[in-house]
Each structure stands twice: as structure tokens, then as C-alpha cells.
C-alpha positions in Angstrom: 119.7 84.9 90.8 117.3 87.8 90.2 115.0 85.5 88.2 115.2 82.9 91.0 114.3 85.5 93.6 111.4 86.9 91.7 110.0 83.6 90.5 106.6 82.6 92.1 106.5 80.1 95.0 108.1 79.8 98.4 111.6 81.2 98.8 113.9 82.0 101.6 116.7 84.4 101.1 119.5 85.5 103.4 121.6 88.5 102.5 124.8 89.3 104.4 125.8 93.0 104.1 129.1 94.7 104.9 128.0 96.6 108.0 124.9 97.5 110.1 124.1 100.7 108.1 123.6 98.6 105.0 120.8 96.5 106.4 117.7 98.7 105.8 118.8 100.0 102.4 119.5 96.5 101.1 116.2 95.2 102.5 114.4 98.0 100.6 116.3 97.1 97.4 115.2 93.4 97.9 111.7 94.6 98.2 111.9 95.8 94.6 112.8 92.3 93.4 110.0 90.4 95.0 107.1 90.6 97.5 108.1 89.1 100.9 105.6 87.9 103.4 108.1 88.1 106.3 111.2 90.3 106.4 113.9 90.3 109.2 116.2 93.3 109.2 118.6 92.8 112.1 121.6 95.0 112.8 122.0 94.1 116.5 120.2 97.2 117.7 117.7 95.2 119.7 119.3 92.9 122.2 115.9 91.2 122.8 114.8 90.5 119.3 118.1 90.3 117.3 118.9 86.7 118.3 118.9 83.4 116.4 116.2 81.9 118.7 113.7 84.7 117.9 111.4 84.5 114.9 111.9 80.8 113.9 108.1 80.2 114.3 107.3 83.0 111.8 109.9 81.6 109.3 108.4 78.0 109.5 104.8 79.3 109.3 105.5 81.6 106.2 107.3 78.9 104.3 104.8 76.3 105.1 102.1 78.5 103.5 104.1 78.9 100.3 105.3 82.3 101.4 108.6 84.2 101.0 111.0 85.1 103.7 113.9 87.6 103.6 116.6 88.1 106.2 119.2 90.9 106.0 122.0 91.3 108.5 125.7 92.0 108.7 126.0 88.9 110.9 123.3 86.4 109.8 124.5 83.5 112.0 124.5 85.7 115.1 121.4 87.9 114.5 118.9 86.2 112.1 116.5 83.3 113.0 118.5 80.1 113.0 115.8 78.3 111.0 116.1 80.9 108.2 119.9 80.7 108.1 119.8 76.9 108.0 117.0 76.5 105.5 117.6 79.4 103.1 117.3 78.7 99.4 120.0 81.3 98.7 122.7 83.0 100.7 124.1 86.2 99.2 127.1 88.0 100.6 127.5 91.6 99.6 131.1 92.9 100.1 132.0 96.5 100.2 131.5 98.1 96.8 134.4 97.7 94.3 135.6 100.6 92.2 133.7 99.2 89.3 130.4 99.3 91.3 131.2 102.8 92.6 131.9 104.0 89.0 128.5 102.6 87.8 126.7 104.3 90.7 128.3 107.6 89.9 127.5 107.3 86.3 123.8 106.4 87.0 123.4 109.1 89.6 125.2 112.1 88.2 126.3 111.1 84.7 129.7 111.4 83.2 132.7 109.1 83.3 135.0 108.7 86.3 138.7 109.0 85.9 141.0 106.2 87.3 140.3 106.0 91.1 142.6 105.0 94.0 142.3 101.4 94.8 139.3 100.5 97.0 138.1 104.1 97.0 135.1 103.3 99.2 137.1 101.3 101.7 135.9 101.9 105.2 133.1 104.3 104.2 129.5 103.6 105.4 126.5 103.3 103.1 125.2 106.7 103.8 128.7 108.3 103.6 129.0 106.9 100.1 125.6 108.2 99.1 126.4 111.7 100.5 129.6 111.9 98.5 128.0 111.1 95.2 126.5 114.4 93.9 127.4 117.2 91.5 129.8 115.9 88.9 131.6 112.5 88.6 134.9 114.1 89.3 133.6 115.9 92.4 132.0 112.7 93.6 135.3 110.8 93.4 137.2 113.6 95.1 134.7 113.5 98.0 135.1 109.8 98.4 138.9 110.1 98.5 138.7 113.0 101.0 136.3 111.1 103.3 138.4 108.0 103.3 141.5 110.1 104.0 139.8 111.8 106.9 138.9 108.5 108.4 142.5 107.2 108.1 144.3 110.4 108.9 147.1 110.0 111.4 146.4 111.7 114.7 148.0 115.1 115.1 151.5 114.8 116.6 151.8 111.1 115.6 154.7 110.4 113.3 154.6 108.1 110.4 155.7 104.6 111.4 159.1 103.3 110.2 159.2 100.6 107.5 158.2 97.4 109.2 160.9 95.2 107.8 163.6 97.6 109.2 162.2 97.9 112.7 164.3 96.7 115.5 163.8 95.7 119.2 160.7 93.6 118.7 162.2 90.1 118.7 159.6 87.3 118.3 156.9 89.8 117.5 158.9 91.0 114.5 159.4 87.5 113.3 155.6 86.8 113.5 154.9 90.1 111.7 157.3 89.2 108.8 155.7 85.8 108.5 152.2 87.5 108.4 153.4 89.8 105.6 154.7 86.9 103.6 151.4 85.1 104.0 149.4 88.1 103.0 151.5 88.4 99.9 150.9 84.7 99.2 147.1 85.3 99.7 147.1 88.1 97.2 148.8 85.7 94.7 146.0 83.1 95.4 148.6 80.7 96.9 147.0 80.4 100.3 143.5 80.9 101.7 143.2 83.9 104.1 141.5 81.9 106.9 144.5 79.6 107.1 146.9 82.4 107.9 148.2 82.8 111.4 146.7 86.2 111.9 145.8 86.7 115.6 148.1 87.4 118.5 148.4 89.5 121.7 151.5 91.7 122.2 152.5 92.1 125.8 155.1 94.5 127.1 155.9 97.2 129.6 154.4 100.7 128.6 156.2 102.6 125.9 157.8 99.7 124.0 156.0 100.5 120.8 153.0 98.2 120.5 150.9 100.8 118.7 153.8 101.8 116.4 154.3 98.1 115.6 150.6 97.7 114.5 150.6 100.9 112.4 153.8 99.9 110.7 152.6 96.3 110.1 149.3 97.5 108.6 151.1 99.9 106.3 153.5 97.2 105.1 150.6 94.8 104.6 148.5 97.4 102.7 145.6 96.8 105.1 143.4 99.3 106.9 143.5 99.4 110.7 140.6 99.7 113.1 141.8 101.0 116.4 139.4 99.9 119.2 140.8 100.4 122.7 138.9 97.9 124.8 138.5 100.3 127.7 136.5 102.6 125.4 133.9 99.9 125.1 132.9 100.6 128.7 133.3 104.4 128.5 130.3 104.8 126.2 127.9 102.8 128.4 127.8 100.8 131.6 124.8 98.9 130.5 125.3 95.4 129.2 123.5 95.9 125.8 125.4 99.2 125.3 128.8 97.5 125.8 127.9 94.7 123.5 126.8 97.2 120.8 130.3 98.8 121.1 132.0 95.4 120.6 129.8 94.6 117.6 130.4 98.1 116.1 134.2 97.7 116.3 134.2 94.3 114.6 131.6 95.4 112.0 133.7 98.3 111.1 136.7 96.0 110.6 134.6 93.8 108.4 133.5 96.7 106.3 137.1 97.7 105.7 138.4 94.2 105.1 141.1 93.2 104.5 141.9 94.9 107.7 143.6 94.7 111.1 141.5 95.3 114.2 143.7 96.5 117.0 142.3 95.7 120.5 144.5 97.9 122.7 144.3 97.6 126.5 142.8 94.2 126.1 143.4 93.5 129.8 140.4 95.7 130.4 138.6 92.4 130.0 139.5 90.7 133.3 140.4 87.1 133.7 137.3 85.3 135.0 139.3 83.5 137.6 139.9 86.8 139.4 136.2 87.9 139.5 134.2 88.0 142.6 130.7 86.5 142.7 128.9 89.9 142.5 130.4 90.9 139.2 130.8 87.5 137.6 127.5 87.2 135.8 127.9 90.7 134.1 131.5 90.0 133.1 130.8 86.5 132.0 128.3 87.8 129.5 130.7 90.4 128.1 133.7 88.0 127.9 131.6 85.2 126.3 130.3 87.6 123.7 133.9 88.7 122.9 135.0 85.1 122.6 132.1 84.2 120.3 132.8 87.2 118.1 136.5 86.3 117.8 135.4 82.7 117.0 133.1 84.0 114.3 135.9 86.1 112.7 138.6 83.5 112.9 136.5 80.5 111.8 134.7 82.2 108.9 136.3 81.1 105.6 135.3 84.4 104.0 136.7 86.6 106.8 139.6 88.9 105.9 140.3 90.2 109.4 143.5 90.0 111.4 143.2 90.6 115.2 146.0 92.0 117.3 145.6 92.7 121.0 147.9 94.7 123.2 148.4 94.8 127.0 150.9 95.9 129.6 149.6 93.1 131.9 149.5 89.8 129.9 149.2 87.8 133.1 145.7 89.3 133.7 144.2 87.9 130.5 141.5 85.3 130.5 143.0 82.0 129.5 140.2 81.3 127.0 141.0 84.5 125.1 144.6 83.5 124.2 144.1 79.9 123.4 144.8 78.5 119.9 142.1 79.3 117.5 141.3 82.6 119.1 144.2 85.1 119.8 146.5 82.1 119.9 149.2 83.3 122.2 150.9 86.3 123.9 154.2 87.4 122.3 156.2 89.5 124.8 158.2 92.5 123.6 161.3 93.1 125.7 163.1 96.3 126.3 165.6 97.1 123.5 169.3 96.3 123.8 171.9 99.0 123.6 172.6 98.0 119.9 168.9 98.2 119.1 168.6 101.6 120.8 171.5 102.8 118.7 169.7 101.6 115.5 166.4 103.1 116.6 168.2 106.4 117.0 169.7 106.1 113.6 166.3 105.5 112.0 164.9 108.6 113.7 167.9 110.8 112.8 167.7 110.0 109.1 170.4 111.9 107.3 171.4 113.9 110.4 174.7 113.2 112.1 175.7 110.8 109.3 179.1 109.7 110.5 178.4 109.5 114.2 179.0 106.1 115.9 175.9 105.6 118.0 177.2 102.7 120.0 178.0 104.8 123.0 174.6 106.5 122.8 173.0 103.1 122.9 174.8 102.3 126.1 173.8 105.6 127.7 170.2 105.0 126.6 170.0 101.4 127.8 166.9 100.9 129.8 165.0 103.4 127.7 162.2 102.6 125.2 162.1 103.3 121.5 159.6 106.0 122.2 162.0 107.8 124.6 164.8 107.6 122.0 162.4 109.2 119.4 161.6 111.9 121.9 165.3 112.6 122.5 166.0 112.9 118.8 163.1 115.4 118.6 164.4 117.4 121.5 167.9 117.5 120.0 166.5 118.6 116.7 164.4 121.3 118.4 167.5 122.6 120.3 169.5 122.9 117.1 166.6 124.6 115.3 166.2 127.1 118.1 169.8 128.2 117.5 169.5 128.2 113.7 172.1 125.5 113.1 172.4 121.8 112.2 172.2 119.2 114.9 175.3 118.4 116.8 176.4 115.3 118.7 176.1 117.2 122.0 172.5 118.0 121.3 171.6 114.3 121.1 173.7 113.3 124.1 172.4 116.2 126.1 168.8 115.2 125.4 169.4 111.6 126.5 171.6 112.4 129.5 171.1 116.0 130.5 173.7 117.7 132.8 173.6 116.2 136.3 172.8 119.0 138.7 173.3 116.8 141.8 176.0 117.5 144.3 179.2 115.5 144.3 178.1 113.9 147.6 174.8 112.7 146.0 176.5 111.4 142.9 179.1 109.6 145.0 176.5 107.8 147.0 174.5 106.8 143.9 177.7 105.5 142.2 178.6 103.4 145.2 175.0 102.1 145.5 174.8 101.1 141.8 178.3 99.6 141.8 177.3 97.4 144.7 174.3 96.2 142.8 176.3 95.5 139.6 179.0 93.5 141.4 176.5 91.6 143.5 174.4 90.5 140.5 177.5 89.3 138.6 179.3 87.6 141.5 176.1 85.7 142.6 175.1 85.0 139.0 171.7 86.4 139.9 171.6 88.3 136.6 173.7 89.2 133.6 174.6 92.9 133.8 174.3 94.8 130.5 175.5 98.1 132.1 175.4 100.3 135.1 174.9 104.1 135.1 174.1 107.1 137.2 172.0 108.9 134.6 169.0 110.5 136.3 165.7 109.3 134.9 162.6 110.7 136.6 162.8 109.8 140.3 165.6 107.3 139.7 169.2 108.6 140.1 170.9 105.6 138.4 170.2 102.1 137.2 171.8 98.6 136.9 170.4 97.0 133.7 170.4 93.3 133.9 169.0 90.2 132.2 167.6 88.1 135.1 168.7 84.5 135.3 165.3 83.0 136.0 164.2 79.4 136.4 160.7 78.0 136.4 161.4 75.9 139.5 163.5 78.2 141.8 165.2 76.8 144.8 165.4 78.8 148.0 169.1 79.4 147.3 168.2 81.0 144.0 165.7 83.4 145.5 168.0 84.3 148.4 170.9 85.0 145.9 168.6 87.4 144.1 167.6 89.1 147.3 171.3 89.5 148.3 172.1 91.1 145.0 169.2 93.6 145.5 170.5 94.4 149.0 174.1 94.9 147.8 173.4 98.5 146.8 172.4 99.3 150.4 175.3 97.2 151.7 177.8 99.1 149.6 176.6 102.4 151.2 177.2 100.8 154.7 180.7 99.6 153.8 182.0 102.8 152.1 179.9 105.6 153.7 179.2 104.1 157.1 175.4 104.4 156.8 172.6 103.8 154.3 170.2 106.5 153.1 166.5 106.0 152.7 166.7 105.7 148.9 166.6 101.8 149.2 163.0 102.0 150.4 159.9 104.1 150.4 158.2 102.8 147.2 156.6 99.6 146.0 159.5 99.1 143.5 162.3 99.9 145.8 165.2 97.6 146.8 163.7 96.8 150.2 160.2 96.2 148.8 161.6 93.8 146.2 163.8 91.9 148.7 160.9 91.8 151.2 158.6 90.4 148.5 161.1 87.7 147.5 161.6 86.5 151.1 157.9 86.7 151.9 157.3 84.5 148.8 159.8 81.9 150.1 157.7 81.5 153.2 154.1 82.0 152.1 153.9 81.4 148.4 156.5 78.8 147.2 156.6 76.5 150.2 160.4 76.9 150.7 160.3 78.1 154.3 159.3 76.3 157.6 155.7 75.8 156.6 153.8 74.6 153.5 150.7 76.8 153.6 150.0 78.8 150.5 149.0 82.3 151.5 148.8 83.8 148.0 151.2 85.3 145.4 154.4 86.8 146.6 152.9 90.3 146.4 149.8 89.2 148.4 152.0 87.6 151.1 154.2 90.7 151.4 151.1 92.9 151.8 149.8 90.6 154.5 153.0 91.1 156.6 151.4 94.2 158.1 148.8 92.1 160.0 150.9 88.9 160.6 153.4 89.5 163.4 154.9 86.0 163.4 155.5 85.9 159.6 156.8 89.5 159.6 159.4 88.6 162.3 160.5 85.6 160.3 160.9 87.6 157.1 162.7 90.4 159.0 165.2 87.9 160.5 165.9 86.5 157.0 166.3 90.0 155.6 168.8 90.9 158.3 170.8 87.7 157.6 170.8 88.4 153.8 171.8 92.0 154.4 174.8 90.7 156.4 175.8 88.4 153.5 175.5 91.3 151.1 177.8 93.3 153.2 180.3 90.5 153.4 180.3 90.2 149.6 180.8 94.0 149.1 183.7 93.9 151.6 185.3 91.0 149.8 185.1 92.7 146.4 185.6 96.2 147.7 188.3 97.0 145.1 186.0 96.1 142.3 183.1 98.0 143.7 185.3 101.1 144.2 186.7 100.9 140.7 183.1 100.7 139.2 182.0 103.6 141.3 185.0 105.7 140.2 184.2 104.8 136.5 180.6 106.0 137.1 181.7 109.2 138.6 184.0 109.8 135.7 182.0 108.6 132.7 178.4 108.1 134.1 178.2 104.7 132.4 180.2 101.4 133.0 179.5 98.5 130.5 178.8 95.0 131.6 181.9 93.8 129.8 184.1 96.3 131.7 182.5 95.2 135.0 183.3 91.5 134.2 186.8 92.4 133.3 187.4 94.1 136.7 185.9 91.0 138.5 188.0 88.6 136.5 191.2 90.6 137.3 190.3 90.7 141.0 189.5 86.9 141.2 192.6 86.1 139.3 194.6 88.0 141.9 192.9 86.0 144.6 193.8 82.7 142.9 197.5 83.8 142.7 
């Protein structure tokens, strides 16, 4: 190849380098091999010039005059003149330097022999970083390379090592996808499958705190791949100018390319808005950004030589642009659901390690239901800290005390909360509006108790389905009315309160789903509910329906008063009542009715 390059006559050469900082040094090295009439060194630093439609006339003119043309870039197809890329006599792709290359460079630069080095010792290091490390002695050069790589990959202070990926729990379909990816990566390393044929791109969607970042860190460790963390919101923090944002995007993907095989983790990917939600003033700016991201993902996913996996993460999967998650790009959204009681118990066991070895964590899982894996990890830390402060091993009460600290509320407050949550639980089960996992009165932030359910949802709800759900939501307030004579303000006041949720459902019946008196679509359920402030007629209709549904909720509570009272008493005594215990009480009550 060196003879071909240096031979006389017209010649066009394209060199693809690992990252932007390799462009200029490699171009200078090529200058030592031959004399070039025209040279293109494009790293994307110039948004005006570094485009495939710029410089094609110079390429054609130079080659037509028996000249020689060189193009060097980390992304030739995106940055170099298209005529040069299409008509080049040779394409060279320079990967990141192997240990063998690094060893030769050290020997030539400082002399001496290098001892065995860690695999891929230069992984993730830039051209100038490698150059800066190689000085002094061979041994010192290797030690600097190792230290520089470790500094780049060091876990952030306060961040624990992730658990072994194959033993992780609570991730459902996401875990299944990850295990399949690991098997495919192993097959690729055995030369049994081509990398570009692996299902290697996905978006993880969940509520905050369900461990999306931990998942990616554990997956990368199991796959023996480096991770490039690139929060999408950070792309816009560095610059509000279009070219600045695009440079941030390119830099993130270029870094992943330089570390390949690697995972690029696009956290907060919903920072890229769905184009369907944009107003006309911002549409052009965002269209350019989103189109660039889509083309970049296309380039990574369709390049047969790419060794990149892409994982996005969002708390709001419904906001994503449809083109972003179509097959061939990020493929799909996999939702991570809150852990079950059994999964929370297993997560606690993983974090406890050898501590409390004989403890049955089933009851702990029930108390923790509704929490996230991150919260469980925090409780284990708190329990360990409490034990260490007293200079003793951890005890069971340390763990339970962290998850469910002593309840300082008055008996009156706890009684009202117990009655309220008992009404919810009975309502959801009787109406089949949801499958109750458990009900508790454990304070969590501003919430004094919770009824944990798996909703029984349908893609095509009838009005009856939506009203049953609203009644179950109103059963907590109805229970207060039946047993205490009045309801407190705890059922309202916030956007996620019982009254807000019930109002939104009923507003949706009339203005969103076409299940009321009219067929006009006024927006999503939330949008219709917000519009009630200025629509007197619709507000009166919704208010009348809510009053009717509240009356039905009260009738249900009165009919099953013995069950509601038994659940409330169980909550006052034990703080937690399981879904199975609740269903047993209902079954006993309904069997008595049949007799």
C-alpha cells in the first residue's frame, strides 16, 4: 500500500481515523509518503466547509490534471467531498492502536522493552494523550497509559460498583434484552456473528430512580465494553448555537467510536423533543438538530465496521420523536416497571451481601413495595451506618427502621390514613379496577400511605371502565365520610391527588375519548382537565359526574364496611396488609352474603 501511495501518477486516498484529534497528525504522516496537490483535513470543526458538497470541484480538477488528492477525517462520508469518497483509489481505516502498535511506538520513542500490558491499553485515549504518556522509560510510559485510562473510566465519587448483570432483578424485558446482547457479544468475539447484525440499540423508559444508569453500567461491565456517558441535555448546556450543539453530538459519537467496542449511553434522550409537539418558531432549529442525530445514528447502525451499541434512557418515553425509535435506529422503547415485593427483597439481599445472612426478607419486600431499587440500596446504607455508629454488627431493626422509620403521627392521623387507604384497596378489588399488591400506612415524603396496584388497563376503554377506576380512586375519600363523618383535604391539593386523578378521568370521558354527550376532541385528558377553569359548561358536567361517582363510592364502602374496617385495623396494628389478605377478607364477606 505504501508503494501504491508513493508511485507516480494520479491517486486519490481516503483515510478514516479513530477520532477528530487524529486528523491533522495522520495527514502530516501521509505527507511523508507522497506529495499531494490537494489535501482535505476535516474534523467537523467548520460547519460551512466540512460537508460532502464542498470541494468536489477541486477533487475533479486535481485528478483530471494527473494530480494526487488526500482526504483525512474521522467520518469521511459525512465530512469529506462526496466525489473523493466515491472515486478514491484506496480507503484506509485506522482503528485505535493495538497493544502491538503501542509497544512499537514506545520502543522507537524511548527504547527498551515493554512488559505485558493490560488489554487495549490505549482504549479511549486521544492521540495527544498517548503521545504525552510516552516519555522517560518504557515502564513509565505504560504506567502513564494505564493511569490515564483509569482516570477516564473511574467511577464517580459516591457511586457504587454495579451488581453482576446476570443476577440483577426487577428489570423484566430490559434484562432479557441485555442477556441476549451479552450472548451475541460473546458470539461476535468467537467470530460466529457479525457485530452490525446484533440487536444493539434500545431506549429504556421508566419512572425516575428505577436504575437505568445502573443497568447500563452493569451491562457494559458484563460485556467488557467501555461506556461513553453523554446526557443529551448536556449537548445544549455548552452552547445554544446550532453549530455548537452539533459539535457536541459529533464529539460524543466520535469518542464512542474511539473506544469501540463501546456503549454510548444517551441519558435524558427526551431532551430531544418530538417534532409533532414543536411550534412553528422553533421547528426549523430543532428539525436540524434532530435530523443530525437521526443521520448520526443511521451512520453508526448501518456501518458494517461499527462496534457501537446505543442505549437511550428517558423518564418520558411518550415524548420521543417517532423517527428516533423506529426499527433500524433505536428500534423500540423497553419499559422498566417498579420492582415487585419479591424483587425488592432480592435487591436488598444483593446489597446486604454477607450481613443478616439468615433473615427472611419477604416481609421487608412487602414493606418496601412501591420503592425503587435505589431507595432499597439507600436503606441498606443507612442501616449499615446506624450499626457502625454504635460499633456493632447490623441488626434486623436497623434495616426495618431505615425502610419504615417510626411513625410520629398522632393516633387520629394514623386512623384517618388507615381508613382512607383501606377504602381505596377495597374499592380497587371489588370493582376490578386494579389488582392490589398491598396497602400500607408507611410515610414516604408527603405521602402518609399507599395502595400499590397493578392497573387493569385496556387499549379501548369503555365509559364504564373509566368510571369504575374513578370510583375506586374516590373510595378513599368516601371511606372517611362513612367512618369519620367528614373528609379531610388530603384527597386534593396537588396534581397527583385523588381528586385531580378522578377529575382528569371524567374530563377525558367528555373531551378526549368521545364517551360523553359530545364527540368533539378537545385534547388529551390532562389538557381537557386544565381547560375546565375556563369552560363553565364542561366544568358543571364533570362536577355532576364526580358527585354521582362519589355517591357510588360511598355506597360501595357502606356495603363492604366490615372489610374496610378490618383492613384499617390491620394497618393500624401492622402498618402493612398484603393483597392476598385483603382478597381473603373480601371472599369471606361475599361468601357470608351468599349464605
